[in-house]
N, C-alpha and C positions, 0 to 999 in steps of 0.2 A: 720615596718608597718605605722612607721611616715612621711617616704617617699610617700607610697602607698596615704596614705591620702592627702600630697602636690600633690602627680601627680592627685589625684582626685578633689583638688577643683580650681587647675589649669585648666584643661577641662572644668570645670563648666562654672568658668570665663571666657574663652574663648571668645575676643570679646567684655568684657563689662572692662571699667575704673573704677578705683578707687569711682571718682566723681558717676559713675551710680550705685556701690553698696551702696553705705553712703544713695545714695537716693532714691534706693529699701528697704535700713532698717529703712529709716528716714519714707516712708510710709506707711511700716509695723508698725510700731511703731505707725503712729496714726489712723492709722483705727483698730486697736485692743484698740487700749486707746476708742474710741467712745463705741465698740461694746460691751466693756468689765464691762466698766464706766456709760452709758447710756440704750443701749438695754438689756441688759442682768437683768437689774435694772427695768426697763418699761416693760420685757418684751413686747415689740415691732417684731412681725415678722417678720421674711426676707424673699425675693423673691429667686430668684435662685436654685440653688444647695441646700443650705441649709432650704429653705421652700417646696422643692418634697422631700427633704430627711425627713421632720416631717411629710408631706401629706401620703407618704406611711407608715410609720409606723401609724398612725393614720388607714388606709385604711385596712393596710394588718399585722399589729400587729410586719413588724421586726425592729432588733437592727439597730438606727445609725451608733452603730459601725460596722455594715455589709454593711449596703447600702450608704455611705457615700464613700469611697473606690470606690465601684462602679462606682457609678456616677460622681466619681471625675475622674477615667481613663477612663471612657468611655467620657469624654469632650476630657482629654488631649490627646486621643489616635485621636478624629476627627482634635483637635488642630496639632499635628503631621502631619498631613497628609496634611493639609491644609497650616499651616502656616509654618512648616519645624522644623529640630531639635535644630537652635539656639532659638524658642522660647521655646521650651519645657525646655534646660540646664538654662536660666533664670528662667523660671518659678520655677524651684527645687531651687534655690537660692532663690527665695521669698519667695514661699509654705515655706520652711525654715525659714527664718526667720519672719512670720508669727504666726508659731507656737511656735517659741523661745518667741519670744515678750506677747503672749497670757499666757507662763508660767510664765514671768515676771510678768504680769502685777494682776496674779491668787497673786502670794506671796504678793501681797499687799492687805489693807483692799482698800475698792472704795474709789477714789480721789474726786467725782462729788458729791454732793447730791440727792439724790432720787426721779428722777421726774414723778415717775407715778402718784402724782394727775395733773399734766403737762404735762400729753401725746403729744399737739402740741410740746411744745416745746422742748421735748423730742427727737420726730420725726426731726425736722426740724437741730437739734444740732449732731442728730445722722447721719442725712442725709450728714450733712456737713464736718465728720471725716474721715466716710468711701469713700464720693465721694474725699476730697485730698489725703488721704493715698491711694486708691486704683487707683486715679492717678496717685499716681507719681507711683507706680510699673511698671501700664501698659505704661508708657513714656516712659521706660527705657525696651521695648518688652516684660516683663514677665506678669505673673497673677500672683492674692492673691489665687484662686483657681479654680476651674473644672468652675464654674458660669461667671468666666472672661475668661474662654479660649474658650466656647459657644459661649458666647455674641463676639467677637473677630470672631470666623469662621462667624457665622451669618452675622456682618458686613462687611467682606471680599468678602463672597462671595453676598450676596445681594446689593453690594456697598453703604449701608446706613448708615447714621451715625451713632456713636459708642450709644451713649444716646439710641438712637430709639433700638438697639440691645439688651442695658440693660431692657428699658423698657417691650419690647415684651416678652423676660423668665419670668421679675418679674410679670407683670404682671398677665401672662396666668396661674400663679404659683399660685398668691394670689388671684384671680379667681376661681381657683378651690379649695384653702382653706375655700371660703366659705363655704364648707360641714361641716368644724366643728370648726370652727370661728366666731364670730358675726363679723356684717358687722360693729359696734362703732368701732371694734379694727384692723379690716383690712384696713379702711380711714388712719389711722395715719400710718401704714404700707406703703400704698400707697405713702400717705404724701414722707416719708423718703425716699423709691426707687428713686422714680421722683426727689430728690434734689440730691440723690448721683450718678444718671446717667449722670444727667445734669454737674456736678462737673468732675464728672468722663472723659467725653469728652471732656469738657473746657480744664483741665488739661495737658492731654493728645495730647492736637493740638493746645495749649498755645504756641506764638511766632514761629509756623512751616508754612509755605509756603503753601500756597490749590492745589493740585495736578490737571493738564491738565484732565479735563474729554477729555474720548472716542470722545464722540458729536466734542467737540471743534478739537480735532485733527483729526481726517475724517475730517472737512472741511478745516482745513489747508493743511492737503493730498489733496485732490479733487482743491482745488484752485492751490493748486503747481504743479497736475499734468496737470491742464486745462491751466494754465500759460505755463509750460513747449512742449507741443502740438500746442499751438498756436505759440510758437518762432520757434519750426520747421516746419511747416506751413510755414512759415515768408520767412525762413531760402532756404527752398525748393522755 
């Protein structure tokens, strides 16, 4: 049994360094700390898959225990198609890490004061924790849940910035959530998802060289081809 578990773990972490795994663990610890100690205390609504799960629960009365796995699985199937098997392997590690740290933080009393009377501060701090934590996970090539996977697929297919993909999914869900949540509460959710989306994008891309765009590559190709044709004519 121990040998089988070892083989399973080695297969999962294939292509990941010890440093990469440590950064995933750090990211999982940071984002879950913020969600548990800030968002859950102040009842700030999430966007993405979590917000969609709450929305379906309100509209149709389905249990979150039933809805969440279906939504996450759907997002991961899309991710597998467009981002490949390695993404799923790394996401398995990061998702297990997130679950593990949720359990750890839940075993302790809340470590930060209740910021329910200061919703703006809670929205900003919560967005910072989630943005940095999830950003570290995404930087290693994984995701902390189905909403990350969906945003990465949208960014990959549309070639938009990752922050724009996160905002698209989050704001769409939050807009629909106005059907049962007052605007005064949604405003703070918009603030927190805007901050977290921005930080995820920045942490994920920090220090990386921007890729050459298709337009630039095409332009260089045309110039190169034109130069080649001109040289052939001169030689002829």
